[in-house]
N, C-alpha and C positions, 0 to 999 in steps of 0.2 A: 422080475428081471427086466421085463420090457420097460417098466417105469424108470428104473435106474439107467437103462440104456438111453432113453430119451433125455434124461437129465444130463448124462455124460456128453451126448452129442450137442446139447444146448450150450454147455460150458465151453466146449471146444470151439463152437461157432462164435461165442462171445469173445473168447480170448483172441481168436483170429481176427475179429473185427477191431479189437483194440490194437493189435499188432499192425494192422493195415491202416491205422489212422494217419491222416495227412493234415498238417496245419500250414497255412500260408501266412507269412508275416511280411510286413513292409517297414523299412527304416530309411532314414535320411543319412546321407554321408556326413560324418562328423558327430553323429549322435551315438546312442548305445541301444543294444537290443537284448532282451531277456527271452531265452528259448526254454520253455517249460518242459520238464521231464515227468509231468504228472505227479503222482503221489509216491515218488521214489523214496523220499525220506521217512515215510511212515514206518517202514520196517528196518531201515538202515540209515540213521542220521549222519553217518560218516560218508555216505555215498560210495562205499567200497564195492558195491555191486553194480555201479553205474559206469557205462562207457559211452563216450560221445564220438561219433564218426562224422567226417565231412568229405563231400566230393562236389566238384564243380561239373565234372563229367563222369559218367558211369564207368569209364575206363580205369579210373584211379581213385581210391578211397584212402583218406588219411585218418589216423587216430588222434583226436585232439585231447581227449581225457580218457585215462585208463584207471579203473579202480578208485575213482574219485580224485585223481591227481592230474593236473594239467601237464601234458607232455611238453617238455622244454624243447624238443625237436621241432615242434610246430612253429611255422613262420609267424603266427599270431599269438604265440604263447604269452607275451607280456601284456596282451590285451584281453586275455581270457581268465575267467574265474568261475567258481561255483558258489551259489548261495545255499542257504540252509535246506532248501527243498531240492537240491541237486540240479537246479536250472542253470543253464549255461549263459553267462553274461559276457557280451562282446562289447568292448569300449571302443570309442572313436572309429565307428564303422567306415569302411572304405568299399569301393566297388568290388574289390577282390574278395570280400567276405560273402558276396552273394553265392548261393548254392544250396545244396541239400544237406541237412544235418539230421543225424539219427541218434536218438537216445535209447540205448539198450540197457534194460534192467534184467539181472539174473546171470546165470552161468551158461556153460555150454550145453547142459542137458535141457534146460528150459530158459527161455528169455522172452521178453516182451519189448517190442520196438515202437517208438513214436517218431514219425517222420515230420520234419519241419522244413519247408522251403522258404528261405529268406531272400527277399528281393530288395535291392538298394536303389534309391532314387537320388540322382545327382544333377546339379546345375553347374554349367561351366561355359565360359566364352569359347567361341570357335572361330579361328583355330585356337589351340590352348595358349599360344603366345600372344594373342591379341591383347592390346593394352587400351582399355576404355579411357584411360587418363589422357591419351594423346589423340585418339581417333574420335571423329564426330558421331560414329555409330558402331555398334557391336552386335554380333549375332550370338544369341544365347541358345544352348542346347540342353534340354531336359531329357535325361536318359534313364531308363529302367534296366538295371542289370539283374539277371536271374539265371536259374539253372538251365543248362542247354537242353534238358529233357522237356522243358516247358515250351509251349508254342510261342512264336514271336509276336506276342501281344495282339492276337486277332480281335479280342473283345475289349481291349483296354484303350481308353481314350485319354490323351494327355492334353489338358486345357491350359491356356495362358490367361491370367487375369491381371488387372491393374489394382491400384489401391482401393477402388470403389467396388471391387469384386465383379467387375464387368468382364465377360469373356471376350478376349481379343481374337477376332476372326478377320480374315482378309487383310486389308490395309487401311490404316487410320492415321490419326495425328500422332506422329512420333514413333510408329511401329509398323511392322509388316510381318504377318504370320506366314511362314514358309511351308507349313504343313507338317504332317507326321509320317515318318517312314519307319515301319516296324515298331521298335520301342524307343524311338527318338523323335522328339518334337522340337522344332526350331522357330525362333522368333528374333527378328532384327529390330533393334530399338535405336532411336536417334536421341541426341542431346536436345533438350528443349529449354532454351533460355537458362542454361546452367542448373536446371532443377533435376536432382537425382531421384528418379522415380523407383518405386518398389514393384517388382513383378513376381507373381506367384504361379508356380507350376503345380497343377492339381491332377492327380491320377484317379481316374474313374474306371472301375471294373464292374461290369454288369449293372450299371446305373448306381453303383455304390462308391462313394468317395473313400479311397483307401488311405491316401497320404497326400500331404502338400509340402512344398518347399519354397522359400522366398529367396529373392536375389535382388540386390540393388547395385547397378553399375555406377561407379563413381567417375563422373566426367569432370574434367577441368579444362579451362581454355579461355578464349576471348569472351565467350558468352557470359561466363561467370564473372569476369572482370567488369564487363559492361553492367551486369546486374548489381555488382558491388558498388559501382560508381553511381548507379541510379538510386541505390538504397541510401547512399551518403547524402543525397539531396533531399531525402525525405526524413530528416532528423526529427525526432519527437520534440514537441514544444518544451517539455520538462528539461531536456538536455540543453536546449538553447538558454532557458532561464538560469540554469545552474552555471553555464559558461559565463553569462553576463554578470552574475553575482560574484564569481571568482575574479573576473576582470575588474569589477568595481572595487573589490577589496584590495587588490594589488595596487590600483591607482591611488586609493586613499593612503596606503602605506608609503608609496613613493612621494606623494605630496607632503606628508608629515615629515619625512626625513629631510626633504629639501627645505622646509620651513625652519626646522631645528638647526640645520647647517647654516642657513643664512643668518639666523639670529646670533649664533656664536661668532660669526665672522664680522658682524657689524660693530664698529668702534663706538664707545660711549660719547655723547655730546660734550664739548668743552664747556667748563663752568668755572668762572673766576672765584667763586666762593664755594668752598667745600665744607660742609657741616656734617658732623657725626653726632650721634646721640650717645647718651650715657656718659661713661668716663673717658671716652675717646677724646683725643685732642682735636680742637677746632682751629683750622687754619683759615686766616683771612688775608686777602690780598688788598690791604688798605693802601691809601695814597701816602706818599712820603710826607712825614711830619718834620717841622723845624726842630733842630737840636735844642735841648733845654739849656737855659742860661742860669748861671749861679748868681744869687743875690748876696751881696755882702751886707 
């Protein structure tokens, strides 16, 4: 009996450990996320014993999936679906999708829960109505949205990098790092001779890179016009040779047309004697001859 009791206690502890499992996922805005429900489909391929819950705050919980069916009352119903393993798929992720998701397998008498905390990384200009197409500089904000139960990013560092993967700190050519406040990191970038540079926001948690997102501000203005003008002066030699060949061909055609037109308009030279070959009649402009006299 004592042996069976120990086994029973071990099983209960194991099940409790599974039920208390927490998974942390990161996703970028506009992408999709797959939230695993473990081996739910091994015993029920229809997912009829699976329910998905969601809450942004512990005060209110919403049912996203019930008995394997997406609830149409959910605000994100059109972006939710289940795969063959009962995992929850969220398409076109937004900041509002960040929060705590729970996959519950089983009925009311017994169930097993898997908790997933989904955090969403976004990059946007600040203020939101800033127009980099008109302004000489723009401030970018890289923000991490997460469940309110989680701490405000005490161990999370959000780096900014350029195309060369160089971390941008302080102030340098064309940029100024404004620092990180809680889960938001800000970077001001300037237009550089019309060149639209790519900036990468990298999230590091406990020295591990969790996720990255890229952003390319599109600047337009006088600088790009000047660059375009300078580029026009540096035309490749092949383009110049092609232009000269086309111009030469056009010139030859014009000269040929002028010569043909001049030849047609020119009158033939006057000639007293006109001769023709073959059976054609020959006309001669002979001098006047004396009239013939009759001899009796």
